[in-house]
C-alpha positions as CSV (number, residue, x, y, z in Angstrom):
1,M,6.9,-22.4,75.3
2,N,6.8,-24.1,71.3
3,R,4.1,-26.6,72.6
4,E,1.7,-23.8,73.9
5,L,2.0,-22.4,70.3
6,L,1.6,-25.4,68.7
7,E,-1.5,-26.0,70.6
8,L,-2.8,-22.9,70.3
9,Y,-2.3,-22.4,66.4
10,R,-3.3,-26.3,65.6
11,P,-7.3,-25.4,64.9
12,I,-6.3,-22.9,62.4
13,L,-3.6,-24.9,60.6
14,Q,-6.3,-27.9,60.5
15,Q,-8.3,-25.5,58.5
16,Y,-5.6,-25.8,55.7
17,G,-4.9,-29.5,56.3
18,L,-1.8,-28.7,58.1
19,Q,-0.2,-30.0,61.0
20,A,2.9,-28.2,62.6
21,H,6.1,-29.7,64.6
22,R,7.5,-25.8,65.3
23,I,6.2,-22.7,65.5
24,D,8.6,-19.6,65.8
25,H,7.5,-16.1,66.5
26,V,9.0,-13.6,63.6
27,G,7.8,-9.9,64.5
28,K,4.2,-9.9,63.7
29,V,4.3,-13.4,61.8
30,K,4.3,-17.0,62.7
31,K,6.9,-18.7,61.2
32,V,5.1,-22.4,61.1
33,Y,7.4,-25.5,60.1
34,T,5.1,-28.1,59.0
35,N,5.0,-32.1,57.2
36,V,4.6,-30.7,54.4
37,G,7.0,-27.3,54.3
38,V,7.7,-23.9,56.4
39,F,4.6,-21.1,56.2
40,A,4.2,-18.1,57.5
41,L,0.6,-17.3,59.3
42,K,-0.3,-13.9,60.0
43,E,-3.3,-12.7,62.0
44,I,-5.8,-9.8,61.0
45,K,-6.6,-7.3,63.8
46,H,-9.7,-5.5,62.5
47,D,-12.5,-6.4,60.0
48,R,-11.4,-3.8,57.6
49,Q,-8.4,-5.3,56.9
50,I,-9.7,-8.6,55.4
51,Q,-11.5,-6.4,52.5
52,T,-7.8,-3.9,52.4
53,V,-6.0,-7.3,51.9
54,Q,-8.4,-8.8,49.4
55,Q,-8.4,-5.3,47.3
56,A,-4.5,-5.2,47.2
57,Y,-4.5,-9.1,45.8
58,S,-6.9,-8.6,43.3
59,L,-5.2,-5.5,42.1
60,Y,-1.7,-6.7,42.9
61,T,-1.6,-10.0,42.6
62,K,1.8,-10.8,40.8
63,Q,3.5,-8.4,43.2
64,S,2.1,-10.2,46.5
65,V,3.1,-12.9,48.2
66,P,0.2,-15.7,47.2
67,L,-1.9,-16.4,50.0
68,Y,-3.2,-20.4,50.7
69,L,-7.0,-21.2,50.7
70,S,-8.2,-23.0,53.5
71,R,-10.0,-26.3,53.0
72,Q,-13.3,-24.8,53.0
73,G,-11.7,-22.1,50.0
74,T,-11.6,-18.8,51.3
75,P,-8.1,-17.2,51.9
76,F,-9.1,-16.2,55.4
77,V,-9.7,-18.5,58.2
78,F,-11.6,-17.7,61.6
79,Y,-11.1,-18.7,65.2
80,Q,-12.0,-17.3,68.3
81,G,-12.6,-13.8,67.5
82,Q,-9.8,-13.7,64.8
83,Y,-8.9,-13.7,61.0
84,Y,-5.9,-15.4,60.4
85,Y,-3.8,-16.0,56.6
86,L,-1.5,-17.9,55.4
87,M,1.2,-17.6,52.9
88,P,4.6,-19.3,51.8
89,W,7.6,-18.3,53.8
90,I,10.0,-17.0,51.4
91,T,13.3,-17.7,51.8
92,Q,15.1,-14.9,50.6
93,G,17.6,-15.2,47.2
94,T,21.1,-13.8,47.4
95,N,20.3,-10.2,47.9
96,P,21.7,-7.8,45.8
97,E,24.0,-4.9,46.8
98,R,22.3,-2.5,49.1
99,G,21.7,0.5,46.4
100,E,20.4,-2.0,43.9
101,R,18.0,-3.2,46.6
102,I,16.8,0.0,47.3
103,R,16.3,1.6,43.6
104,S,14.7,-2.0,43.0
105,F,12.6,-1.4,45.6
106,F,11.8,2.1,44.1
107,R,11.3,0.9,40.4
108,D,8.6,-2.1,41.7
109,L,6.7,0.6,43.9
110,A,6.4,2.7,40.9
111,Y,5.4,-0.2,38.5
112,L,2.9,-1.0,41.4
113,H,1.3,2.7,41.5
114,R,1.2,2.4,37.5
115,Q,-1.1,0.0,37.9
116,S,-4.1,1.3,40.0
117,L,-3.3,5.0,38.7
118,K,-6.6,7.5,38.4
119,E,-7.1,10.9,38.5
120,V,-10.1,12.7,40.1
121,D,-11.6,15.8,40.5
122,V,-10.9,18.3,43.7
123,K,-13.1,21.2,44.4
124,E,-11.7,24.3,45.2
125,E,-13.1,24.8,48.5
126,E,-11.8,21.3,49.9
127,I,-8.3,22.6,48.2
128,T,-8.5,26.0,50.3
129,H,-9.7,23.9,53.3
130,Y,-6.9,21.8,53.3
131,Y,-4.1,24.6,52.8
132,E,-5.5,26.8,55.7
133,A,-5.8,23.7,58.2
134,R,-2.2,22.7,56.9
135,K,-0.8,26.6,57.4
136,S,-3.0,27.0,60.7
137,E,-1.5,23.4,62.1
138,W,2.0,24.6,61.4
139,E,1.6,28.1,62.5
140,K,0.3,26.9,65.8
141,Q,3.5,24.7,66.1
142,R,5.9,27.3,65.7
143,T,4.0,29.6,67.7
144,F,4.5,27.2,70.6
145,L,8.4,26.6,69.4
146,Q,8.8,30.1,69.6
147,S,7.5,30.7,73.3
148,Y,9.2,27.6,74.4
149,V,12.6,28.9,73.5
150,E,12.0,32.7,74.5
151,Q,10.8,31.0,78.1
152,C,14.2,28.6,77.6
153,E,16.1,31.7,77.5
154,H,14.9,33.3,80.6
155,E,15.9,30.8,82.7
156,W,18.8,31.0,85.1
157,Y,20.4,27.5,84.2
158,M,18.4,25.4,81.1
159,S,18.4,22.0,81.3
160,P,20.4,20.2,78.6
161,F,17.8,19.6,76.5
162,Q,16.5,23.3,76.5
163,L,19.7,24.1,75.7
164,Q,19.5,21.4,72.4
165,V,16.2,22.9,71.8
166,C,17.2,26.3,71.7
167,T,20.5,25.1,69.2
168,Y,18.3,23.6,67.2
169,F,15.7,26.4,66.4
170,H,16.9,28.2,63.6
171,E,17.3,25.3,61.7
172,T,13.7,24.1,63.0
173,M,12.3,27.6,61.8
174,Q,14.1,27.1,58.2
175,A,12.2,23.9,57.8
176,Y,8.9,25.2,58.6
177,W,9.4,28.2,56.0
178,F,10.6,25.5,53.1
179,A,7.3,23.3,54.1
180,E,5.1,26.6,53.8
181,T,6.6,28.0,50.5
182,Q,6.3,24.3,48.7
183,L,2.6,24.3,50.2
184,E,2.1,27.5,48.6
185,K,3.4,26.2,45.3
186,W,0.9,23.4,45.8
187,Y,-1.9,25.7,46.7
188,E,-1.5,27.7,43.5
189,K,-0.9,25.0,41.2
190,I,-3.6,22.7,42.3
191,K,-6.2,25.6,42.2
192,E,-5.3,25.8,37.8
193,T,-5.9,21.9,37.6
194,K,-8.2,20.8,40.3
195,K,-7.1,17.5,39.7
196,W,-5.0,14.9,41.7
197,R,-4.1,11.8,41.3
198,M,-4.7,8.3,43.5
199,V,-3.5,5.0,43.4
200,F,-4.3,2.2,45.7
201,I,-1.2,2.2,48.0
202,H,0.8,-0.4,50.2
203,G,0.4,1.9,53.4
204,N,3.5,0.7,55.4
205,A,6.2,0.7,52.2
206,S,9.5,-0.2,53.3
207,L,12.5,-2.2,53.0
208,S,11.4,-4.4,55.7
209,H,8.1,-5.5,53.4
210,Y,10.2,-6.1,50.3
211,V,11.5,-9.1,49.4
212,H,13.5,-11.7,47.0
213,D,12.8,-15.1,46.8
214,E,15.3,-17.6,45.4
215,K,13.8,-17.5,41.9
216,G,14.3,-13.9,41.6
217,N,10.8,-13.0,42.3
218,R,10.0,-9.4,43.7
219,Y,6.8,-9.1,46.6
220,F,5.5,-6.8,48.6
221,L,4.3,-8.1,52.0
222,S,1.8,-6.6,54.9
223,W,-0.9,-4.9,52.9
224,E,-3.1,-4.4,56.0
225,R,-2.6,-0.5,55.6
226,A,-3.4,-0.2,52.1
227,C,-5.6,2.4,51.0
228,W,-6.7,5.3,48.3
229,A,-4.2,8.0,48.1
230,S,-1.7,9.8,46.5
231,P,1.5,7.8,45.2
232,L,3.5,10.2,46.9
233,A,2.3,8.6,50.7
234,D,4.1,5.8,49.7
235,L,7.5,7.7,48.7
236,F,7.1,9.7,52.1
237,T,6.8,6.5,54.2
238,S,9.4,4.7,52.9
239,L,12.1,7.7,53.0
240,Y,10.7,8.9,56.7
241,H,11.3,5.4,57.9
242,H,14.8,5.1,56.8
243,V,15.6,9.0,57.9
244,R,14.3,8.0,61.5
245,T,16.7,4.7,61.9
246,S,19.9,5.4,60.0
247,H,22.2,8.5,59.8
248,P,23.9,9.4,58.0
249,I,21.5,9.1,54.8
250,G,23.2,7.2,52.1
251,D,22.9,8.6,48.3
252,E,21.2,5.3,47.3
253,W,18.1,6.4,48.8
254,I,17.8,9.8,46.6
255,D,18.5,7.3,43.4
256,G,15.9,5.3,44.2
257,V,13.4,8.4,44.1
258,V,14.9,9.1,40.4
259,E,14.5,5.4,39.4
260,Y,10.9,5.8,40.7
261,E,10.2,9.0,38.5
262,Q,11.9,7.4,35.6
263,Q,8.9,5.0,36.1
264,L,6.2,7.1,37.0
265,S,6.8,10.8,36.2
266,I,6.0,13.1,39.6
267,L,3.9,16.1,38.5
268,D,5.0,19.6,39.6
269,E,2.0,20.3,41.9
270,E,2.8,16.5,43.5
271,Q,6.1,17.4,44.0
272,A,5.6,21.0,45.9
273,F,3.0,18.6,47.9
274,F,5.7,15.8,48.9
275,F,8.3,18.5,49.6
276,S,6.2,20.3,52.0
277,H,5.1,17.4,53.9
278,L,8.5,15.7,54.1
279,A,10.0,18.5,54.9
280,Q,7.8,20.1,57.7
281,P,9.6,19.0,61.1
282,D,6.1,17.7,63.2
283,S,8.5,15.2,64.9
284,M,10.8,18.0,66.4
285,Y,7.3,19.7,67.6
286,R,6.1,17.1,69.1
287,F,8.6,15.5,70.9
288,V,9.7,19.3,72.8
289,F,5.5,19.3,73.2
290,Q,5.7,16.5,74.8
291,Y,8.7,17.1,76.9
292,A,7.2,20.8,77.9
293,T,3.9,19.4,79.2
294,E,4.0,15.7,79.5
295,R,7.4,14.7,80.6
296,Q,8.0,11.3,82.2
297,K,9.9,11.4,85.6
298,E,11.1,7.6,84.6
299,R,12.5,8.9,81.7
300,S,16.3,10.8,82.2
301,E,17.3,13.8,80.7
302,R,20.0,12.0,79.1
303,D,17.2,10.2,76.8
304,Y,15.5,12.9,76.3
305,V,18.4,15.0,74.6
306,S,19.3,11.6,73.0
307,R,15.5,11.1,71.6
308,L,15.8,15.1,70.3
309,H,19.2,14.6,68.8
310,R,18.0,11.5,66.8
311,R,14.8,13.9,65.1
312,Y,17.2,16.5,64.5
313,W,19.3,14.1,62.3
314,A,15.8,13.1,60.9
315,M,14.9,16.6,59.9
316,K,18.4,17.1,58.6
317,N,18.5,13.8,56.3
318,I,15.5,15.3,55.0
319,E,16.6,18.5,54.4
320,Y,19.8,16.6,52.5
321,I,17.2,14.2,50.3
322,V,15.0,17.5,49.3
323,M,18.2,19.9,48.3
324,R,19.2,17.1,46.6
325,L,16.1,16.4,44.4
326,I,15.7,19.8,43.4
327,Q,19.5,20.1,42.3
328,I,18.8,16.9,40.1
329,K,15.5,18.5,39.1
330,E,17.1,22.1,38.1
331,A,20.1,20.2,36.4
332,K,17.8,18.1,34.1
333,Q,15.7,21.0,32.9
334,A,18.8,23.3,32.3
335,E,19.4,20.3,30.2
336,E,16.7,20.2,28.3
337,Q,16.3,23.9,27.8
338,S,20.1,23.6,26.5
339,E,19.0,20.9,24.1
340,V,16.1,22.7,23.0
341,S,17.8,25.7,22.0
342,L,20.4,23.7,19.8
């Protein structure tokens, strides 16, 4: 197998003047052992991603793992219809304690966002269109879930999945209610300012794309999904990725968001927007809809229940994050008011 990989990637590595003696698959990256060291080779799936990676490196050179230039002086090489780029293989240094690594991740993410931060004007009709579209979508989801639960309750015998949906229904509706109240706050506030902040986000910000080398340098990897968007998008991605894969949530993630805001303050309208989209239980809706309309016969009832349970706990983890962040903000505001009154 390794001989086949060596032969497959030999023409690509030759463009960098490298000769490999071993290649391993590590996720979406090839770990390449050569005569002069170890490298990471990654394939670019779409032409658009070349421009995305180039823009990320032009903005965030120091926070990105360096790219090697080919013999032609370009950071990308083309072979048989695909583009590739080459990086040093980062040997992880001594990892800090988990809580500190998470806090460091959020601090560096905020530092990253500050470098490209800009404010843009938004038209009121665009704001209204987005607001009404989100409300309409959530109303459609709520209506479907309400109808499905009523259907389940009329069954002579509910399946285990249907029973769990009915059990989680009230909390799911509360999540929709909270999301809508926060969306309303965002809508009223941004109609006044008609301003919105944008940064060149990573697009797939997670701990797996954040590394420390042996010298203590910290880098973000995998910029293929980077784009201009609200900085909240990276916060959403990092938190949502974690709550889907871990239970229970640790307070270090709340501490991380607090660290982020100490480096880059989150405006009131941004926080309301963030909370609304973080809290809305879209994942619960989509999975129930899939079960009700497109159930796969090869998937067991037990598997469906297990997957639904994970989505429920992700929703509860998000609820905990949001409530703690609100408590922290209210405590801070109370302390500031107390200092002013003194």
